C-alpha positions in Angstrom: 0.0 0.0 0.0 1.3 3.4 -1.0 2.6 5.8 1.7 2.4 9.5 1.1 3.6 12.6 2.9 1.6 15.8 2.7 0.9 19.1 4.6 -2.4 18.8 6.3 -4.9 20.7 8.4 -7.1 18.9 10.9 -10.8 19.6 10.3 -12.4 17.1 12.5 -11.3 14.7 15.3 -12.9 11.9 17.3 -11.2 10.4 20.3 -11.5 6.8 19.3 -10.0 5.2 22.5 -7.8 6.2 25.3 -4.8 6.4 22.9 -6.2 6.7 19.4 -8.0 9.3 17.2 -10.0 9.3 14.0 -9.3 12.5 12.0 -10.5 14.3 9.0 -7.5 15.9 7.4 -7.5 18.4 4.6 -4.3 17.6 2.7 -2.7 20.0 0.2 -2.0 17.4 -2.4 -4.6 14.7 -1.8 -7.8 16.5 -0.7 -9.9 15.3 2.2 -8.7 12.1 3.9 -10.1 10.2 6.9 -7.4 8.6 8.9 -7.0 6.7 12.1 -4.1 7.6 14.3 -3.4 4.5 16.4 -1.7 5.4 19.6 -1.9 9.1 19.0 -1.7 9.9 22.7 0.7 7.2 23.6 4.3 8.1 24.5 7.4 6.0 25.0 9.3 5.8 28.2 11.6 8.5 26.8 8.6 10.8 26.3 8.7 10.7 22.5 5.6 10.3 20.3 5.3 9.9 16.5 2.1 12.0 16.7 3.4 14.8 19.0 1.0 13.7 21.6 -2.1 13.9 19.5 -3.7 16.1 16.8 -6.0 19.0 17.7 -8.5 20.9 15.5 -7.0 23.4 13.0 -3.5 22.1 13.7 -1.2 22.3 10.7 1.3 19.5 10.3 3.3 17.3 8.0 1.6 13.9 7.9 2.6 10.5 6.6 -0.3 8.2 5.9 -1.4 5.3 3.7 -3.3 6.4 0.6 -5.7 4.2 -1.3 -8.8 6.1 -2.8 -10.7 2.9 -2.7 -10.5 2.7 1.1 -12.9 4.6 3.5 -10.2 5.2 6.1 -6.4 5.5 5.9 -3.8 5.0 8.6 -1.8 7.9 9.9 1.7 6.8 10.7 3.5 10.1 11.5 2.5 13.7 12.4 4.9 16.6 12.8 3.2 19.7 14.1 4.0 22.9 12.2 1.5 25.4 13.6 -0.8 24.8 16.6 -2.3 28.4 16.4 -1.8 29.1 20.1 -2.9 32.7 19.5 -6.2 31.6 17.9 -7.1 29.5 20.9 -7.2 32.7 23.0 -10.0 34.3 21.0 -13.4 32.6 21.1 -14.8 34.4 18.1 -11.7 33.6 16.0 -11.8 30.0 17.1 -15.5 29.6 16.1 -14.9 31.2 12.7 -11.9 29.0 12.1 -13.8 25.8 13.0 -16.7 27.0 10.8 -14.4 27.4 7.9 -13.2 23.8 8.5 -16.7 22.5 8.7 -17.6 24.1 5.3 -14.5 22.6 3.8 -15.4 19.1 5.1 -18.8 19.4 3.5 -18.1 21.0 0.2 -14.8 19.4 -0.8 -14.9 15.8 -2.1 -12.7 13.2 -0.6 -9.4 12.7 -2.4 -10.0 15.8 -4.6 -7.0 18.1 -4.3 -7.5 21.8 -3.9 -4.1 23.2 -3.2 -5.1 26.8 -3.7 -8.0 26.4 -1.2 -5.6 24.7 1.2 -3.2 27.7 1.1 -6.2 30.1 1.5 -7.5 28.1 4.5 -4.1 28.0 6.2 -3.7 31.7 5.7 -7.2 32.4 6.9 -6.9 30.4 10.0 -3.9 32.6 10.9 -5.9 35.7 10.3 -8.7 34.5 12.7 -6.5 35.7 15.6 -6.3 39.2 14.3 -8.7 42.1 14.0 -9.3 41.3 10.3 -11.0 38.0 11.1 -14.5 39.0 9.9 -13.5 40.1 6.4 -11.0 37.3 6.2 -13.6 34.6 6.9 -16.1 36.1 4.5 -13.6 36.3 1.7 -12.5 32.7 2.3 -16.2 31.6 2.4 -16.8 33.1 -1.0 -13.6 31.6 -2.5 -14.6 28.2 -1.2 -18.1 28.4 -2.6 -16.7 29.6 -6.0 -14.0 27.0 -6.2 -16.3 24.1 -5.3 -19.1 25.2 -7.6 -21.6 26.1 -4.9 -21.5 29.9 -5.2 -25.0 31.3 -5.5 -25.9 33.8 -8.2 -24.8 37.2 -6.8 -24.4 39.2 -10.0 -28.1 39.6 -11.0 -31.6 38.5 -10.4 -32.1 34.7 -10.8 -35.6 35.3 -12.0 -35.4 38.1 -14.6 -31.6 38.4 -15.0 -31.5 42.1 -14.1 -27.8 42.8 -13.5 -26.5 44.4 -10.3 -29.9 44.6 -8.6 -30.8 42.5 -5.6 -32.6 43.2 -2.3 -33.7 39.6 -1.6 -32.1 36.2 -1.6 -33.8 32.9 -2.4 -32.3 29.6 -1.1 -34.5 27.5 -3.3 -33.5 29.4 -6.5 -29.9 29.8 -5.4 -29.3 33.6 -5.7 -30.5 37.1 -5.4 -33.9 38.4 -6.4 -34.9 41.9 -7.4 -37.8 44.0 -6.2 -39.8 43.4 -9.4 -39.6 39.6 -8.9 -39.7 39.1 -5.2 -43.5 38.7 -5.1 -43.3 35.4 -6.9 -40.6 33.9 -4.8 -42.0 32.3 -1.7 -38.8 31.6 0.2 -37.3 35.0 -0.3 -35.3 36.7 2.6 -34.6 40.3 2.6 -31.0 41.4 2.4 -29.5 44.9 2.4 -28.6 45.9 -1.1 -25.4 47.4 0.2 -24.3 44.0 1.5 -25.0 42.5 -1.9 -22.8 45.1 -3.5 -20.2 44.4 -0.9 -20.1 40.7 -1.9 -20.0 41.6 -5.6 -16.9 43.8 -4.8 -15.1 41.1 -2.9 -15.8 38.5 -5.6 -14.0 40.8 -8.1 -10.9 40.7 -6.0 -8.4 37.9 -6.7 -7.2 35.7 -3.8 -3.8 37.4 -4.1 -5.4 40.8 -3.3 -6.8 39.8 0.1 -5.0 42.7 1.7 -7.2 45.1 -0.1 -10.4 43.8 1.6 -12.3 46.5 3.4 -12.5 46.3 7.2 -15.8 44.7 8.1 -17.8 44.2 11.3 -20.2 41.5 12.5 -23.1 43.8 11.8 -22.1 43.6 8.1 -20.9 40.0 8.0 -23.4 38.1 10.1 -26.4 38.6 7.7 -24.2 37.5 4.8 -22.8 34.5 6.7 -26.3 33.5 7.7 -27.5 33.8 4.1 -24.7 31.6 2.8 -25.1 29.1 5.7 -28.7 28.5 4.6 -27.6 28.2 1.0 -25.0 25.5 2.0 -27.6 23.7 4.1 -29.9 23.6 1.1 -27.1 22.3 -1.1 -25.8 19.5 1.1 -29.1 18.6 2.7 -28.0 18.9 6.4 -27.7 21.4 9.1 -24.4 23.1 9.8 -23.2 22.2 13.4 -21.4 25.4 14.0 -23.7 27.9 12.4 -25.5 28.7 15.7 -22.2 29.5 17.5 -21.0 31.7 14.7 -24.3 33.5 14.0 -25.8 33.8 17.5 
């Protein structure tokens, strides 16, 4: 069986036993992989551990694991921690946003489907979650993720009549914004501030490399958009997002 080495971010973890873990890793070159880390918490008499004492959520590390796309679970054989994001763990809001970004990735990215650009964006975004730019950084990543995976709703014009640049409502069922002229015929419409729609349109025009040009945003601006996109994702994947209530409370 092939053994591979890749840079990974831990998106989910389950303590499988006193010493083992089951992990969902987002790997840069191999996409999402589910692995079992046998003896993750076990240390030798000398104090050494091939897993650095266990893997935590949002940890970044160099992993060695078996790789067979036909298997449901691989075996993690080594883990070298590169970034434990200690600063992030001191800010509750940043931690929630980082975990929410990880949950979205685990739902929208297919297993064994590499997305190296998204991986780099997520690693950078997790680092920004401990700064004052966490709100705009998360929103920008969320839009990049939806766009890269093909789940981005129609934000450029009305999904009913096609009117460009106009939108004061959002329809989960129709997958995009709806204008004033058409909203009467859309039963599941939710009202959204037109200024926020234009904000999203502006962010989408920025390339990933221009992230530093993002405007400074607050929760008052971002929460309605994050709530709108959360409902859209729930509609697409057919399940409720576990962390939405914590992020959008």
